[in-house]
C-alpha positions in Angstrom: 120.4 95.7 66.4 123.0 93.0 67.4 121.7 89.8 68.9 124.1 88.6 71.7 123.0 85.0 71.5 125.0 81.8 71.6 126.1 82.3 68.0 127.7 85.6 68.9 129.8 84.0 71.6 130.5 80.8 69.7 132.0 82.7 66.9 133.3 85.8 68.7 135.2 84.2 71.6 137.6 82.1 69.5 137.9 84.8 66.9 139.0 87.4 69.5 141.3 85.0 71.3 143.0 84.2 68.0 143.3 87.9 67.2 144.8 88.6 70.7 147.3 85.8 70.3 148.4 87.1 66.8 148.8 90.7 68.1 150.4 89.6 71.4 153.0 87.3 70.1 153.1 86.9 66.3 153.3 90.3 64.7 149.6 91.0 64.1 149.8 89.6 60.6 146.7 87.5 60.9 144.8 89.3 63.6 142.4 90.9 61.1 140.8 87.5 60.7 139.1 88.2 64.1 137.0 90.9 62.5 136.3 88.9 59.3 135.1 85.9 61.4 133.0 88.1 63.6 131.3 89.6 60.5 129.7 86.2 60.0 127.3 86.9 62.8 127.1 90.7 62.9 127.1 93.4 60.2 130.6 94.2 58.8 130.4 97.8 60.1 129.5 96.6 63.5 132.4 94.1 63.5 134.8 96.9 62.8 133.3 98.8 65.8 133.5 95.9 68.1 137.0 94.8 67.2 138.8 98.1 67.4 138.3 98.7 71.2 139.3 95.0 71.8 142.5 95.5 69.8 143.2 98.6 71.7 142.8 96.6 74.9 145.3 94.1 73.5 147.7 96.9 72.6 147.6 98.3 76.2 148.2 94.8 77.6 151.2 94.1 75.4 153.0 97.5 75.4 154.6 96.9 78.8 156.2 93.4 78.0 157.7 94.8 74.8 158.5 98.4 76.0 161.6 99.8 74.4 162.5 96.7 72.5 161.2 97.9 69.2 163.3 99.1 66.2 162.5 102.8 66.6 163.4 104.0 63.0 161.0 101.5 61.5 158.3 102.2 64.1 158.6 106.0 63.7 158.4 106.0 59.9 155.6 103.4 59.8 153.6 105.6 62.1 154.3 108.7 60.0 153.2 106.9 56.9 150.0 105.6 58.6 148.7 109.2 59.2 147.9 109.9 55.5 146.7 106.3 55.1 144.2 106.6 57.8 143.2 110.1 56.6 142.5 108.9 53.1 140.6 105.9 54.3 138.4 108.1 56.6 137.7 110.4 53.7 136.7 107.6 51.3 135.2 105.2 53.9 131.6 105.5 52.5 132.6 104.9 48.9 135.9 103.0 48.8 136.1 99.4 47.6 138.7 97.8 49.8 138.8 94.6 47.7 141.5 95.9 45.4 143.8 96.6 48.4 142.9 93.2 49.9 143.9 91.5 46.7 147.0 93.5 46.3 148.2 92.9 49.9 147.3 89.2 49.7 149.4 88.7 46.6 152.3 90.6 48.3 152.0 88.3 51.4 152.2 85.1 49.3 155.0 86.5 47.0 157.1 87.5 50.1 156.8 84.1 51.7 157.7 82.5 48.4 160.7 84.8 48.2 161.8 84.0 51.8 161.4 80.2 51.1 163.5 80.5 48.0 166.3 82.2 50.0 166.1 79.5 52.7 166.4 76.8 50.1 169.3 78.5 48.5 167.5 79.2 45.2 168.2 82.9 45.7 171.1 84.6 47.4 170.0 88.2 48.2 171.1 90.5 51.0 168.5 91.8 53.4 167.0 95.1 52.4 168.6 98.0 54.2 166.3 100.3 56.2 164.6 102.9 54.0 162.4 105.6 55.3 160.4 106.1 52.1 159.7 102.3 52.0 158.6 102.5 55.6 156.3 105.5 54.8 154.7 103.5 51.9 154.2 100.4 54.1 152.8 102.6 56.8 150.4 104.3 54.5 149.1 101.0 53.1 148.9 99.7 56.7 147.0 102.7 57.9 144.5 102.5 55.0 143.8 98.8 55.2 143.7 98.8 58.9 141.1 101.5 58.8 138.8 99.8 56.4 139.2 96.2 57.5 141.7 95.9 60.4 144.0 94.3 57.9 147.0 96.5 58.4 149.3 93.8 59.7 150.5 92.2 56.4 152.1 95.3 54.7 153.9 96.2 57.9 155.0 92.6 58.4 156.4 92.4 54.9 158.4 95.6 55.5 159.7 94.6 59.0 160.6 91.0 58.0 162.7 92.3 55.1 164.8 94.3 57.6 166.1 91.1 59.2 164.9 92.1 62.7 165.2 89.6 65.5 161.9 88.2 66.7 161.4 90.4 69.8 162.3 93.6 68.0 160.0 92.7 65.2 157.1 91.9 67.6 157.7 95.0 69.7 157.7 97.2 66.6 154.3 95.9 65.5 152.9 96.4 69.0 153.8 100.1 69.2 153.0 100.8 65.6 149.5 99.4 65.8 148.9 100.9 69.2 149.4 104.3 67.4 147.4 103.3 64.3 144.4 102.2 66.4 144.3 105.5 68.2 144.4 107.2 64.9 141.3 105.3 63.9 139.3 105.8 67.0 138.1 109.4 66.5 137.2 109.0 62.8 135.3 105.8 63.7 133.2 107.8 66.2 132.5 110.6 63.7 131.6 108.1 61.0 129.0 106.3 63.3 130.9 103.0 63.4 130.6 102.9 67.2 127.2 102.4 68.7 125.8 101.2 72.1 125.6 97.7 70.6 129.2 97.7 69.5 130.3 99.0 72.9 128.3 96.2 74.6 129.9 93.6 72.2 133.4 94.9 73.0 132.7 94.7 76.8 131.4 91.2 76.5 134.5 90.0 74.6 137.1 92.1 76.4 138.2 89.3 78.9 138.9 87.0 75.9 140.9 89.6 74.2 143.1 89.9 77.3 143.4 86.1 77.4 144.5 86.0 73.8 147.1 88.7 74.5 148.5 86.8 77.5 148.8 83.6 75.5 150.5 85.5 72.7 153.1 87.1 74.9 153.9 83.7 76.6 154.0 81.9 73.3 156.4 84.6 71.9 159.0 84.0 74.6 158.6 80.2 74.6 158.9 79.7 70.8 162.4 79.6 69.3 163.3 82.3 66.8 163.4 80.0 63.8 160.1 78.4 64.6 158.7 81.9 65.4 159.4 83.2 61.9 158.2 79.9 60.4 154.9 80.4 62.2 154.8 84.0 61.1 155.3 83.0 57.5 152.5 80.5 57.9 150.2 83.2 59.3 151.2 85.4 56.3 150.2 82.7 53.9 146.9 82.1 55.6 146.3 85.9 55.7 147.2 86.3 52.1 144.9 83.5 51.0 142.1 84.9 53.1 142.5 88.4 51.8 142.5 87.1 48.2 139.4 85.0 48.9 137.5 87.9 50.4 138.5 90.2 47.5 137.5 87.8 44.8 134.3 86.6 46.5 
């Protein structure tokens, strides 16, 4: 039984607004923190059930502003890779320990930002990685798996997309359409696994306006923030996400 007292709203409202901003304007890399923060006041399984419909609301609100601006080869192959990732996660949900994957992805986040910083400072001179369907499938599979078990699918997709050298709107639009698809992949298994309940539905309804507010702020911020600053903020979010993932895994 979830208590919808002041603690729920004090923690849930800023968490969901932050998640909406991240998904709506900054590539979804840190949006998973919304669920992690919400799990401070509700059971972790209930947090998953509350957050997924809210993220689907954000997806629906942000598809139109970014429609057709995505890099379709990357989006298509990430979605293809996500299918087995979600399938494996659904099959292993009751027994899987997601901490290994959180630790692995957290290390990748930090290593990728260190790599990009080294390039920017001239310590390394390496060409951007050309598009590779197998790499996209791998990133999509990891994204599908980690998104299913903890809504943390953003970092592996972000690492892959940022390595392609996409411009900021193409990058953002690609994350929007990819996670719109992944979240729909998760919805039916969540229902069969009992992750949704009347309590989680009520929690989602109570927080839905704040998810839309976060999405609106994210879209506006995306268009107002210059490209260089945008990717700088994205790398900061990746660092914070990586640290948080490692902390959760080790704790």
